[in-house]
N, C-alpha and C positions, 0 to 999 in steps of 0.2 A: 482599552488596548488601542495603541496607534495602529493605523493600517497603512503601511508604506507600500509603494509600488512594487518593491521586491517581494513583500509578503503576499500581496494580491497575485502576483505572477506565479509564485510558488504554489499557492492554493489552487489556482486555475490549472497549472501544469500537473500537479499531483492528482487533482480531481479528474482531469481528462485521462491520465494514465490509468488510474484506478477504475474509471468508468469502462475503459476499453478492456482491461484485464478482467475485472469483475463481471461485466456484462457478457463478454465473449465466453468466459469459462462457465458462467451460469447457463448460457444458452447451448453451448457446444463443449461440454467438459471432455469428452473422449478425444475430440479433434485438438483442442487447445493443449491438453496434457500430452497427446501424441506428438505434437510439434516440438516438445522438449524431450522426446524420447521416453516418455512415461506411458506405459501401456495400462489403461484402466478399463478397456472394453470388456463387457461381460461381468464386471464386478460391481453389482448394484450398490453395495454398501460403500465402496470407495467413490462411486459416482455421486451418491447421495451426500457424502461428506464433502466432496469437492464443490457441489452446488451450494451447500450451506455456507462454506467459507467464502465462496464467490459472492453470495448475497451480502455478506458482511463487508467485503471490499467495495461492493457497489453502494452500500449505505454510507460508508465513510466517504466515498467519492462525492456523493450528492451533498453531504454536509460540508466537505471541503470547498466544493464549488459555491455553495450558498454563502460560506464565510467570506469569500472573495468579494461578494456584492452586498451582503447584509452585515453591517457593523456589529450588531448584537450577536452574531454567530462567529465573528472572527476569532475570538479567544478559543472557543470550543473547537472550531474546525482546525485551527493551526495546531492546537495541542493534540487532537486526535490524529492528525496526519503524521506528525513527526513521531509520535509514540507508536503508531501502526508500523511505519517503515522500520524503526529501530527494533521493534518486537519481531518482525519478520526476519530481519537480518540476524538477530541474536538467536532465534529459533533455528535458523539454518546453520549457524556456527555450532550450536550445540549438537545438531544432527551430524555435522561433519566430524566432530570430535568423537561422538558415540557410535555412529553408524558407518562412517567412511565418506569418501568423496562421491558426490552425485555427478550427473552429467554436466558438461561444460556450461550449458545454458543456465543451470541453477546456481553454479558458482558465480557467474556474471550477475545474476539476479541478486545474489547476496551483496556483492559490491555496490550495485545500484541502490539497493534498499538502505544500506548504511550511508551512502552519499546523500540520498534524499532525506533520510532521518536526521543526519547531522546538520544539513542546510536548514531544514525545518526547525530544528531546535535553536540554532543560532538566530534565525529570524524571529522565532517566538519570543526568546528572551530579550532580544534587542528592541522589540516593539512593545514591551511591557510599559505601562504607564507608571511613572514614579509617584508614589504617594507621599 
């Protein structure tokens, strides 16, 4: 896989964003969710589930950042990053259709996830080596 400057920038930006969100939510799930108007205090099962999902985001973040600097990981990290963002956006759209509209911050997150996913997919496919 070719490693363009745009792809490296995408991997660094998505890796840093996911590091912030995943790390912050892993460490402070009640506060991070509360900032979006989601009350989880006192619900140990939801806090547990939130921390688990946050650890996954943090793991993808570290792989994304590694792929920006290690050519052997560029393919895997760019694939994982764009699939993660598109999956998050799709899951939110399904929830909107099934459950109704969430708070404004989550609607904005949906848009950002689709934008980052589409940009990542474009960069992924443009940087494929021709065999």
